[in-house]
N, C-alpha and C positions, 0 to 999 in steps of 0.2 A: 453476550459474546457471539452467539450463533447468528443473530440478526446483523450485527456489525460485520461479521465475516461474509455474509451473503451480499450485503451492500458493496463491500470492497471487491468481492468476486465479480459483481456485475460491472463495476468501474474498470477492472482489469480486462474483462472480456470485451468491453467497448474499445479498448486499445488494441487488443490482440485476440480475436475470437478463436484462433487456431491453437492456442496454448491450453494445456491442462493445468490450471493454476493450483488445483489440489495436490498435484504431485511435484510440480516444479519448485526446486529449492535454490536456484541460481538465477533469479530473475535479473539481477544486476551483474553478478559475476559472469554469467553466461551470455550477457548482452541481449537478453530477451527484451528488456526495457532499455530504451536509449534515453538520452538526457531530456529530450522533448517530452517523452512519455512520463518521466519522473516529475517534471515541472507541472505537467497537466494533472498527474495523480495527486501531487501535494496540494494544488489549488482545489481540486475536487474534494479531497479528504477534509481540507480546512473548512470549506463551505458546508459540506454535508454534516460534519460532526461538531462544527463550531470549535475547532481546536487550532492551536498555532504550532506548526511543525518548525522548530528552530534548527539552526545549523548543527546543534548537538544531537538532534534526532535524525538529521538527514545524513545517515551513514548506511553503508551497504547492508549491514546485518539486519537493519530494520526494514529493508525493501527487497530482500532476496526471496521471500516466500509470502504466500497468503497468510500463513500463520503468524509470521513475524510482523507483518503489516497490521494484522488484527490485534496482536499484543500491544504494539506501539499505540494504536488508536485508542484502545481501551484504557491504557495507562494515562494517556494525555486527557482523555475524557474524565478520568477519576481525579486527576490533578487540577483540572479546570474548574 
């Protein structure tokens, strides 16, 4: 999980290097990530972890924080 979290953190920092992703809990609600960022992130996560992020998973609560993203990716990896 820590390795997954580090990979996701790096992806997020490529999008917005000025954000503290370890503390931010409103990435979507606070409009830190826009729709283009989310599409980019979903594509990168899918490629990196060989997972499919469906419409069911593509909800704000899964994308609002680094921890939420890590939990979603870990769950999808386990299901896959």
